[in-house]
C-alpha positions in Angstrom: 109.3 26.4 -46.5 106.8 24.8 -44.0 103.1 25.8 -44.4 100.9 25.8 -41.2 97.1 24.8 -41.1 95.2 26.3 -37.9 92.5 24.8 -36.8 90.1 26.7 -34.1 86.9 25.9 -32.8 83.7 28.1 -31.9 80.7 27.6 -29.7 81.6 24.9 -27.4 84.4 22.3 -27.0 84.3 18.8 -28.0 82.8 20.1 -31.6 85.0 18.0 -33.3 88.1 19.9 -33.8 90.6 16.8 -33.4 88.6 14.7 -35.7 88.5 17.7 -38.4 92.6 18.5 -37.7 93.6 14.8 -38.4 91.3 14.4 -41.4 93.1 17.5 -42.8 96.1 16.0 -42.0 95.0 12.4 -43.4 94.1 14.4 -46.8 97.4 16.6 -47.3 99.5 13.5 -46.0 98.0 11.4 -49.0 98.4 14.5 -51.6 102.1 13.7 -51.0 103.1 15.8 -48.3 105.2 15.3 -45.1 102.7 16.2 -42.4 102.9 16.6 -38.6 100.5 17.8 -35.9 100.7 20.0 -32.8 97.9 20.0 -30.3 98.1 23.6 -28.2 96.0 23.0 -24.8 95.6 26.5 -23.1 95.3 25.1 -19.3 98.0 25.8 -17.0 98.6 21.9 -16.0 102.4 21.2 -18.0 100.8 18.1 -19.3 97.8 15.6 -18.9 99.5 13.1 -17.0 97.9 14.6 -13.6 94.7 15.0 -14.7 91.5 12.7 -13.9 89.6 11.3 -16.6 86.5 12.9 -16.6 88.2 16.0 -16.7 90.0 15.6 -20.2 89.2 12.1 -21.4 91.9 9.9 -22.0 96.0 10.3 -21.5 97.8 9.7 -24.5 101.1 7.9 -24.1 103.5 8.9 -27.2 106.7 6.7 -27.9 109.1 8.9 -26.0 107.0 9.1 -22.8 104.6 12.1 -23.2 101.3 11.9 -21.4 99.6 14.3 -23.7 95.7 15.1 -25.1 94.1 12.5 -26.4 93.9 14.1 -29.7 97.4 13.0 -30.4 95.8 9.9 -30.5 93.1 10.7 -33.1 96.6 12.6 -35.1 98.5 9.1 -34.9 95.6 7.2 -36.2 94.3 9.3 -38.8 98.4 10.1 -40.0 99.9 6.8 -39.0 103.0 8.6 -37.5 104.3 8.8 -34.3 103.7 12.0 -32.0 106.2 13.1 -29.5 106.3 15.4 -26.5 107.1 18.5 -29.0 103.4 17.7 -30.7 101.6 18.9 -27.4 101.8 22.3 -26.4 100.3 23.4 -22.9 99.9 26.9 -21.2 102.2 25.6 -18.4 104.9 24.5 -20.7 104.9 27.7 -22.1 104.9 29.6 -19.4 107.2 27.3 -17.4 109.6 27.6 -20.2 109.1 31.8 -20.0 109.8 31.7 -16.5 113.0 29.5 -16.4 114.5 32.0 -19.2 113.6 35.2 -16.9 115.1 33.2 -14.1 118.4 32.7 -16.1 118.4 36.4 -17.3 117.9 35.8 -20.9 115.1 38.6 -21.5 118.1 41.1 -20.8 116.3 42.9 -18.2 113.2 43.4 -20.1 110.0 43.6 -18.5 108.9 39.9 -19.5 104.7 40.3 -20.6 102.3 37.9 -22.6 103.4 39.9 -25.8 105.7 39.6 -27.0 107.6 37.1 -25.0 104.8 34.6 -24.1 103.4 34.6 -27.8 107.3 34.6 -28.7 107.7 31.2 -27.1 104.6 29.9 -28.2 105.1 30.8 -32.1 109.0 29.3 -31.1 107.3 26.0 -30.0 105.0 25.1 -32.9 107.9 26.0 -35.3 110.1 23.8 -34.0 107.8 20.8 -33.8 107.6 21.3 -37.4 111.4 21.6 -37.7 112.1 18.3 -36.1 110.0 15.9 -38.3 110.8 17.9 -41.3 107.5 18.5 -42.0 106.2 20.1 -45.0 102.7 21.0 -43.7 102.2 21.4 -39.7 98.2 21.1 -38.7 98.1 23.3 -35.4 94.8 22.8 -33.4 94.3 25.5 -30.8 92.0 24.0 -28.0 89.5 25.2 -26.0 86.6 27.6 -27.4 87.2 30.6 -29.0 86.2 33.5 -26.7 88.1 32.1 -23.7 90.1 33.8 -21.7 93.0 30.9 -21.5 92.9 30.8 -25.7 94.1 34.3 -26.3 97.7 34.3 -25.9 97.7 31.3 -28.1 95.6 33.3 -30.4 97.2 36.2 -30.4 100.5 34.0 -31.4 99.0 32.5 -34.6 97.8 35.8 -35.6 101.2 36.9 -35.6 102.7 33.5 -37.3 100.4 34.5 -40.1 102.2 38.0 -40.5 105.6 36.8 -40.1 105.3 33.8 -42.5 105.1 34.3 -46.4 102.2 34.6 -48.3 99.8 31.5 -48.8 101.8 29.8 -45.9 99.2 29.7 -43.4 95.3 28.9 -43.4 93.2 29.3 -41.2 90.4 26.7 -40.3 87.5 27.4 -38.0 85.0 24.7 -36.7 81.7 25.7 -35.1 78.4 24.0 -34.1 75.5 24.8 -36.3 72.5 23.4 -34.3 69.6 21.5 -35.8 66.2 22.3 -34.4 64.2 19.0 -34.8 61.0 20.7 -33.8 60.9 23.4 -36.3 63.5 21.5 -39.1 65.7 24.7 -39.2 70.0 24.7 -38.5 70.7 28.0 -36.4 73.9 29.9 -37.8 73.8 32.4 -35.0 76.5 30.9 -32.4 78.5 30.2 -35.6 78.5 34.0 -36.8 79.4 35.0 -33.3 82.5 32.7 -32.8 83.4 34.3 -36.2 82.6 37.5 -35.0 84.9 37.0 -32.0 87.7 35.7 -33.7 87.6 38.7 -36.4 87.7 40.8 -33.5 91.0 39.7 -32.2 92.5 39.9 -35.6 91.6 36.5 -36.9 89.7 35.9 -40.2 89.1 32.4 -41.0 90.1 31.1 -44.6 87.6 27.9 -44.3 84.7 27.5 -42.2 83.7 23.9 -41.1 80.5 23.7 -39.7 79.9 20.7 -37.3 76.2 19.9 -37.3 74.1 16.4 -36.6 72.8 16.9 -40.7 74.4 18.1 -43.5 74.2 21.4 -44.6 71.8 22.7 -47.0 72.5 25.3 -49.6 71.2 28.2 -48.4 72.4 27.8 -44.8 75.8 27.8 -46.7 75.4 31.0 -48.2 73.9 32.1 -44.9 77.3 31.4 -43.1 79.4 32.9 -46.2 77.4 36.0 -45.9 78.0 36.6 -42.2 81.3 35.4 -41.7 83.3 36.8 -44.6 84.3 33.3 -46.2 83.4 32.8 -49.8 80.7 30.0 -50.1 82.7 27.7 -51.7 84.9 27.6 -48.7 82.2 26.6 -46.1 82.4 22.7 -46.0 80.1 20.5 -43.8 80.7 18.0 -40.9 77.8 16.1 -40.3 76.9 13.1 -38.0 78.2 9.8 -39.7 78.5 6.3 -38.2 82.3 6.6 -37.5 84.8 9.6 -37.3 86.8 7.8 -39.9 84.1 8.8 -42.3 84.8 12.7 -41.7 88.1 12.7 -44.2 85.9 11.2 -46.8 83.0 13.5 -46.7 84.7 16.7 -46.4 87.3 15.2 -49.6 84.2 14.6 -51.3 83.1 18.4 -50.8 86.3 19.6 -52.1 88.1 20.5 -48.9 91.6 18.9 -50.5 91.2 21.1 -53.5 90.5 24.0 -51.6 93.1 23.7 -49.1 95.5 23.3 -52.3 94.7 26.5 -53.7 95.3 28.4 -50.3 98.5 27.0 -49.4 99.5 26.8 -53.3 100.0 22.9 -53.1 100.7 20.6 -55.8 96.7 19.8 -56.7 97.1 16.2 -56.7 94.0 14.4 -55.3 94.3 12.6 -52.1 94.4 8.6 -52.7 92.2 7.5 -50.2 91.6 3.8 -51.6 92.8 1.9 -48.6 91.1 4.5 -46.3 88.0 4.1 -48.0 88.2 0.0 -47.7 89.2 0.5 -44.4 85.7 2.2 -43.6 84.1 0.1 -45.6 85.6 -3.1 -43.9 83.6 -1.1 -40.3 80.6 -1.1 -41.6 80.6 -4.1 -43.5 81.1 -6.8 -40.2 78.5 -9.4 -40.1 79.9 -11.7 -37.4 78.4 -9.9 -33.7 80.5 -10.3 -30.8 79.6 -8.5 -27.2 82.4 -7.0 -25.4 82.1 -6.2 -21.6 84.5 -3.2 -21.2 85.5 -3.1 -17.1 86.6 0.0 -15.8 86.1 3.0 -13.2 85.7 5.9 -15.6 82.8 4.1 -17.9 80.7 7.4 -18.0 83.1 9.3 -20.1 83.6 7.1 -22.9 86.6 9.1 -24.0 88.5 8.0 -20.8 89.2 5.0 -22.8 88.9 6.1 -26.2 92.2 4.4 -27.9 91.0 1.2 -26.4 87.8 1.8 -28.3 89.5 2.7 -31.4 91.9 -0.3 -31.2 88.8 -2.8 -31.0 87.4 -1.1 -34.1 90.5 -1.5 -36.4 91.1 -5.0 -35.3 87.2 -5.6 -35.9 87.6 -4.2 -39.6 90.4 -6.9 -40.5 88.4 -9.6 -39.0 84.9 -8.9 -40.4 83.7 -8.7 -36.8 80.7 -5.9 -35.7 81.5 -5.6 -31.7 78.8 -4.3 -29.7 80.6 -2.6 -27.0 79.1 -3.0 -23.0 80.5 -0.3 -20.8 80.5 -1.4 -17.0 81.3 0.5 -14.2 83.4 -1.7 -12.1 81.9 -0.5 -8.9 78.6 -2.0 -10.3 80.1 -5.5 -9.8 80.6 -5.0 -6.3 78.2 -5.7 -3.6 77.3 -9.0 -4.5 75.5 -8.6 -7.9 74.5 -11.8 -9.9 77.6 -11.7 -12.6 75.8 -14.4 -14.4 73.4 -11.4 -15.6 75.8 -8.6 -16.4 78.5 -10.9 -18.0 76.9 -14.1 -18.7 75.8 -13.0 -22.3 79.4 -11.4 -23.4 81.6 -12.9 -25.8 84.8 -11.3 -24.0 85.6 -9.2 -21.3 88.5 -6.3 -21.1 89.5 -4.9 -18.0 90.0 -1.4 -18.4 93.4 0.5 -17.1 93.1 2.8 -14.1 94.8 3.7 -10.7 93.4 3.8 -7.1 91.1 1.4 -4.9 87.6 2.5 -6.0 86.0 -0.2 -8.1 89.2 -2.6 -7.7 87.0 -5.6 -6.0 84.3 -5.4 -9.0 87.3 -5.7 -11.5 88.7 -8.6 -9.8 85.3 -10.4 -9.9 85.0 -9.8 -13.9 88.6 -11.4 -13.9 87.5 -14.3 -12.0 84.4 -14.8 -13.8 86.1 -14.8 -17.4 88.6 -17.1 -15.9 86.0 -19.6 -14.5 83.9 -19.3 -17.3 86.3 -19.6 -20.2 85.4 -16.1 -21.2 88.2 -14.6 -23.3 90.0 -12.0 -21.5 92.2 -9.0 -22.2 93.6 -7.4 -19.0 96.0 -3.9 -19.7 97.6 -2.4 -17.2 95.6 -2.2 -14.3 93.9 -5.4 -15.6 97.3 -7.3 -15.5 98.1 -6.5 -12.0 94.9 -7.5 -10.9 94.8 -10.7 -12.6 97.6 -11.6 -10.4 95.8 -10.6 -7.5 93.0 -12.6 -8.4 95.2 -15.6 -9.2 96.9 -15.2 -5.9 93.8 -15.5 -4.1 91.7 -17.8 -5.8 94.5 -20.3 -7.6 97.4 -19.9 -5.2 95.3 -19.7 -1.8 96.7 -16.5 -0.6 94.3 -14.9 1.4 94.4 -11.2 1.5 96.5 -11.0 -1.6 96.5 -7.5 -3.3 98.6 -4.5 -5.0 100.2 -2.8 -2.4 98.8 0.4 -4.1 95.4 -0.6 -2.4 96.4 -2.3 0.8 99.9 -1.4 1.7 99.9 -3.9 4.8 98.8 -6.9 2.5 99.9 -10.1 4.0 100.8 -11.1 0.2 102.0 -8.3 -1.8 101.7 -10.0 -4.8 102.0 -6.5 -6.6 104.4 -3.8 -5.5 105.8 -0.2 -6.1 108.4 -0.3 -8.9 112.0 0.1 -7.3 112.9 3.3 -9.1 109.4 4.8 -8.0 110.6 4.3 -4.4 112.4 7.7 -5.0 109.9 9.6 -7.0 108.6 13.1 -4.9 107.0 14.4 -7.7 103.8 12.6 -9.6 103.9 14.5 -13.0 105.8 12.7 -15.6 107.4 10.3 -13.5 105.8 6.8 -14.2 107.4 4.4 -16.4 106.3 5.9 -19.5 106.5 5.5 -22.9 108.0 2.5 -25.4 109.8 -0.3 -23.6 111.2 -3.6 -24.9 109.4 -6.8 -24.3 110.8 -10.2 -24.7 108.4 -12.8 -25.8 108.3 -16.3 -25.0 108.5 -18.6 -27.8 105.3 -21.3 -28.0 102.8 -18.6 -26.1 100.0 -16.9 -27.3 101.6 -13.7 -27.0 104.4 -14.6 -29.3 102.1 -16.3 -31.5 100.2 -13.0 -32.1 103.5 -10.8 -32.6 105.1 -13.1 -34.6 108.8 -12.2 -33.0 110.8 -12.7 -30.1 111.2 -8.6 -29.1 108.3 -6.2 -29.5 107.9 -2.5 -28.1 104.8 -1.6 -26.8 104.2 1.9 -24.7 103.5 1.7 -20.8 102.0 4.0 -18.3 102.3 2.5 -14.6 104.2 2.5 -11.3 103.9 -0.7 -9.8 105.1 -4.4 -11.2 104.5 -8.3 -10.3 106.3 -8.8 -7.2 109.2 -10.8 -8.7 109.1 -12.7 -5.2 105.9 -14.4 -6.1 106.8 -15.4 -9.9 107.7 -19.0 -9.6 105.0 -19.6 -7.3 103.0 -18.3 -10.1 104.7 -20.2 -13.0 103.9 -23.3 -10.4 100.8 -22.9 -10.4 100.2 -22.6 -14.2 100.2 -19.0 -14.9 102.4 -18.5 -17.9 104.8 -15.1 -17.8 104.6 -14.8 -21.8 106.8 -11.7 -22.0 109.1 -9.6 -19.6 111.0 -6.7 -19.9 114.7 -6.6 -20.4 115.6 -6.4 -16.5 112.7 -9.1 -15.6 109.7 -7.5 -15.3 106.4 -9.3 -16.1 105.1 -8.0 -18.9 102.3 -10.4 -20.3 101.1 -13.4 -18.6 98.6 -15.8 -20.0 96.8 -19.0 -18.9 97.2 -22.3 -20.5 93.8 -24.8 -21.1 91.6 -21.3 -21.5 90.0 -20.0 -24.8 92.1 -16.8 -24.4 93.2 -14.9 -21.0 96.1 -12.9 -21.6 97.1 -9.7 -19.8 99.5 -6.9 -20.6 101.2 -4.4 -18.3 101.5 -2.2 -21.6 99.4 -0.2 -23.3 98.9 -1.5 -27.0 95.9 0.2 -27.4 98.5 3.4 -28.3 100.0 2.2 -30.8 96.8 0.5 -32.7 96.3 1.8 -36.2 93.2 1.6 -38.5 95.4 -0.1 -41.3 97.7 -1.8 -38.8 95.8 -3.3 -36.0 97.2 -4.4 -32.4 97.9 -8.2 -32.5 96.6 -8.2 -29.2 93.0 -6.8 -29.8 93.1 -9.0 -33.1 93.7 -12.3 -31.2 91.1 -11.2 -28.3 88.3 -10.6 -30.7 89.5 -13.8 -32.9 88.8 -15.7 -30.0 85.4 -14.2 -29.0 84.1 -15.5 -32.1 84.3 -18.7 -31.0 82.7 -17.6 -27.3 
């Protein structure tokens, strides 16, 4: 019978629920259980696809093409499993389903209400996610903060879930901030206490409390939390600041979290085997070959906008013993005739990040030109491929005014154009070329040598493509088309006689895992060592 671990958050958002949920999943998986995870997002959007990254961070794309919350990336990286559209539940999806059923007459004339109809739909979707994966344990992370109006139907649904499931099949884990006042050297637990009171007010008593703080909790603070939250002292855990999020499952396991979960859920009590994970974390810390990587994008003020790329770099660095220094560069800052030597002259590699729209495009193109003409290792991702095509067209082919029609619909040389199937699209949500797509690699290329096989699958999220009418001109001028789709779309490009200049239409960062890094990121980092 499926068991559930419900993770809630208190005091403020971005307190680390996603990392804790993923860490719990990792511990349980390494105890021998089949685990999956569900992120519940209370926003009315059907999915994260139409959100500006500054609003909600990165849009994480699954194998089946769902545009989801970035926490699903945490789940995939920690659990080393693929998420699907069923692993991200939003208020928009829930209400959409309920209204559809009402219009179809499936409620048999009832007055449709939050309780029981909306809460029943939420429970059904959570259970379905576990059933589809045949999971022993489902980790359910409730987005937002306890006390938010938007979260109430979801908290009520999981309250009911506990009543409906058998004894010892549902555990509540509450993650909340404990502020450290450096002036007085005190840990302040009052906000955490209030968040637990709010949970109890709506009928949920947490079984485990994980206090998020900059420093480790002392014994007196843990006892105080236990006293005022009605949670036993030995079920209070400390998630303190560490050098990398990948340490969190290790520090929680050292405090006995796996054992306490096992007691609450009546599991086998086997200690999780974390040896490979420990070696990975040690490799992250022990890297001694320093390289400086410039990441050029239009949302760099919020690093979570590109969190999977940052993590993919770390995965590759651990496998190579490299210690990367990430230099975040807002692409608009590279415009207006700034001195690129001062900004890019001392980096060992340049990554042009994904994005949409016209803002910062010319800055990205200048960065690409600098990498190409100064023999600096370059990796272009999605828009980073399309703008590399624009740069090559302008500065190698001499096609003045060449551009993507996304930015300049009237360009005389539309080297990047809208995909044919996108010309019929009338709605933005969930309509891009999404999810896992086959890429056929050309033998003898860098891409082929990195992947070591003829065909690979990478995830995609785009509406535009390299214009097929210009492909022959590009190849005649020395641009190598190293990967294509089954129907001939340009998927990867590279340059001969360059240290490393590779760009892909795909998003290889989404499939990178701590113990199985993306080949493109490994190849790029290797090249930076000689730059």
